[in-house]
N, C-alpha and C positions, 0 to 999 in steps of 0.2 A: 586358732593356729598361727594368724599372723603377730598374736601378742606373744607368743611363744618364740616366733623367728625373731623378733624383735629384743626380745631379751637374751636371746643367744647371742645376736651379734654386738649387744652393748656390752654382753660380758666378753666376749671375744678380743674388743676393743681393748677393754681394761686388761687383757689377761697380755696382749701384746704391749701394752705400755709398761706395765710393771717388769716383764721378761727382759724388755729391752734396757730398762733402766739398771735390773741387776746385771746384767752381761757388761753394761757399759763400766760399771763400777769395779767389776770384777777383773776386765781387760786392763784398766789404768790400774790395777793392784798388782798386776804381774810385773816382776823386777826386768829392767831393762830399760833403755832409752832408745826410742824410735828415731830420733835426730841423731842420736851418735851412731846408731846402727846404719843410717842412711848415708852420713859423712865418712865414715871409717874412721880407723884409728889415730890417724894423723890430725884430727879435728881439732881447733881448738875452742876454749869455753866460750869465746867471743862467737863463733862459728854457730856452735850449738844452741847459743842464747839465742841468736838472729833466726835460725829456723824454729825455734819453739816458737818465737814471734808471728812467725810466718804461718806456722800450722795450728796456731790456736792454743798450745799446750801451755802457755805460762799465764792462761786465765784459771780461775778457779773451775772445779769440776762440775759445780751447778751449773755454770756459765756454759761450759762445753757441752753440756747435755742439753740444755735448753738451743743452743745454737744447732746441734744435732738433730734435735726433732723440728727446729724450724726448717730447716734444710730438706727434712724427710715430707714435709707437708707440701714443699714445692717440687720434691721428685728429684731432689739432689741429696744423693748418699755419701758424696765427698769423692777425692781422687786419691787413685794410688799412689802411695808415697815413692815408689820407684820410677814406674811408667808414666806416671801423671795421667792415666786413662781414668774416666769416671768408673766408678766401683760399680754401679750399675748394669755397665756392659760386661764389665769382667766377671760380676756373678751369674747374669743372662746367658753368659757364653757355657758356663759349668753346670747351670742347673739342669738343664735337659739329660745330662749323664747321669746325675743323681735320680731323678724323676723315673726314668724308665728302667733305672736298677731296683726301683723300690716297687714299681707298678709289676715289674715280670717276677719279681721275688713272692709278691703278695697273691697274684694270679695263681702260679703254678702250685701255691700252698695250700690256697682254699680249694683248688679243684680237687685235690687229692683229699683234703684232712676232712671236707664235707661228707663226701660218700664213706670214708673210714668211720668216722664217728656216727653216720648213720646206720651202717652195717652193724659197729659194735653194740649200739643200743639194740638193735634187732635182734643180735644174737648175744644177748647178755651172758657173762661167764662161760661162754667156749673157749676153744683154744684160740681160734681167732682172736677173740676180745683180748684174752690176756696176753697173745703176743702184740696185738696192736698197742696195749698199755705199756707194757714194758719197752718197744722201742718209741712210744711217746716221751717216756719219763727221761730216756737216754737222750735222745736228742733235744729235750728242753734243756739237760743238766749240761751239754757242751757249749759254751762259749760260740759266737759265730766266728770271732776271729782265730780259734782255734780249729773249727772247722774248715776255715777259709786256708789255712796253712797246709793241713793234711790234703785236702782237695786238690790243692795247687801241686803237692808233692807226688800225688797217686796220679792224677789225671793227664797232668801238663808234663811233670819231669819224669817220672817213670815209665808210664804208658805213652805219651805224646799224643793223646788222642786230642787234647784241646789247648788253646793258646794260653799262655801263663801271665801275660800282663799285655797293659793297652786295651783301648775302647773299640779296637778294628775300623773298618773304613767299608760305607756301603753297608745296605740294609743286613746282607748275608753274613757279612763279617762283624758287624755289631752285634748280630744275634749270636753268634758261636763264641764272641767273647764274653757275652752276658751270661753264658750256662753257669760256669763256675763261681761267678761272684753271686749271681742272684741263687743258686743252690746253697751257697755257705749261709746265706741271710735266711732264707725261706724253710730251710731245713726243719729249724727249732720251731717254727711257728706251724709246721704241719703237726707236729706232736701236741702243741699248745690248743691249735683250734679243734682239732679231734678228739680230743679230751672234754673239751667246754662243748661241742655239740652232742657228744655222748651224754654228757650228765644234762643238759637241758631236752635232749629228747626222751631219755629214761623218765624225767617229769612230766612231761606233755602226753607221752604214752600212757599213762596212767590217770589221765583226767577224764570227766566223765563223757566230753565229745567223742573222744576217741573210742572209748569202749562203746558207744551208740553206734559208731561207724562200723566197727566189729561184728555189732548185731546184727546188720543189716547186709553181711557177707561181703563187703567191700574188702578188695586185696590188700594185704599189708603194705606192700611197696606205693599203692595209691592212698592209702592211709598216711605213711610217713610224708610222701612227696607233696600230697595237697594239703593235709589237715595238721599235720605234726611239725614239719618242716619250716614252715613261714614264721611261727611262734617259737621255733627251738634256735631259729637263726638269729635271734633280736638281742642276746649277749655277744654273740660274735662279732656282729655289724658294731656295736658299741666299742669292745675291745680292739677292733681293727683299728678304728679312729684313733684311741689311744696310744695305740701301737705305732702310729708313724714316727712318734717322738723316737721311741726305742729303734725304728728301722733308721732313722736318719743317724742315730748315735752308730749304730752298727755299721752303714754306710760309710763312717768314717775310717774305721779300721777296714773294711774291705778295700776301699778304694786306694788305702796306703797299700796294703798285702798286694794288690794285684795291678798298681802302679796305673790305674786309672784316672782319667780327670773328673771331677764333680766338685761339690761344694765341699764335701768332708775333706778331701785333699787340698783344697784350697784354704780351708779355715785352718789346718795343720801346717801349712808354710806360711800362712798370714802372721801366726801367733809364734813361730820360731824367728820370725825377721822383724815382730812387735809394729805390723803394720796394720794400725788401730782401724783406718777407715775400711779395708776389707773385711776384717774379722768383725766389726758392728754389721756391714753390709750383709755378709753371708750369715750370720746369725739373726738379721732382723728375718731374713727370707725364709730362713728355716722355722722359724718361729711363726711365722704368718701360716706356711705350710701345714703345721703341727694344728694349729689354733684352726685352721681352716677345715682339715680334716676331721678332726673332733667335732667341729658344730655340724658339718655335713652328714657323720655318722649320728650325731644326737637327733637331727631332723628327721633321718631315715628311720629311726627306731621310732621316733613320735609319729612318723606317718603310718607306720605299721602297727603301732600299738598305741592308742589315743591317751592310753592311761599314764604313759611316761609325761606327757605335758604338763599333769596335776601336779608333779613333785617340783616343776620350777616356778 
């Protein structure tokens, strides 16, 4: 098991380095000059050249990349071009909003999807199974930003039941402001996870150890919860780890639609202003979150099913 963990950690570090390098190159390929944006339309070429030198933008890309990784090893992500605040402080201020949005979205989606998938597998081809299947496909097909816009128009504007924008104040206010964004992100996962659990459950319910359990007169719900579900949940655990990247990308649109603070809104604002340090710091944090979530899901799957360790 420790060898498997070591391999996963080494792979995670390699993925982070490659991802950050690619994002660094793509950010610098975006048209626009951060120095010109910072100085304004009246800036002279001499002023822009001097600021380029101060920011290190006059150096080759390879040198800039090595400088970034060198600062990263010392815990320095650079400084915001406009406020001159440390990038790490700005990113860490916005990170909790995105994390709580993702966690709440996953929790409510899984809490509904797993029982739905189990029930659909137990009542295969029934009316409820067919209705759940249609609803699952419909929710998967609708993009999260479309769901966010309609949820905003219906529940916030038309009915006035829930707040439309912001993150709220305090625990109660924050929870109420999370309902619509978490619904917009998680509703698609309800359909996806329920279909995945149903397919895995049908496969497990046909295996020999489940048939033997039935022959001993064990109730169907006990067979499903104790013998089938721990094995059927493995694909879901793996998909949820990989799905963190999808959730983070969805959070970008959701935070913009609902005017919520967070990493996604921070990245959009930084890209629009060509604020390279903020973009790199935010992308680095989201990449680490994605890699850590994927690694943890693989380790959980390996602990539940040791056969998966042999494939790495």
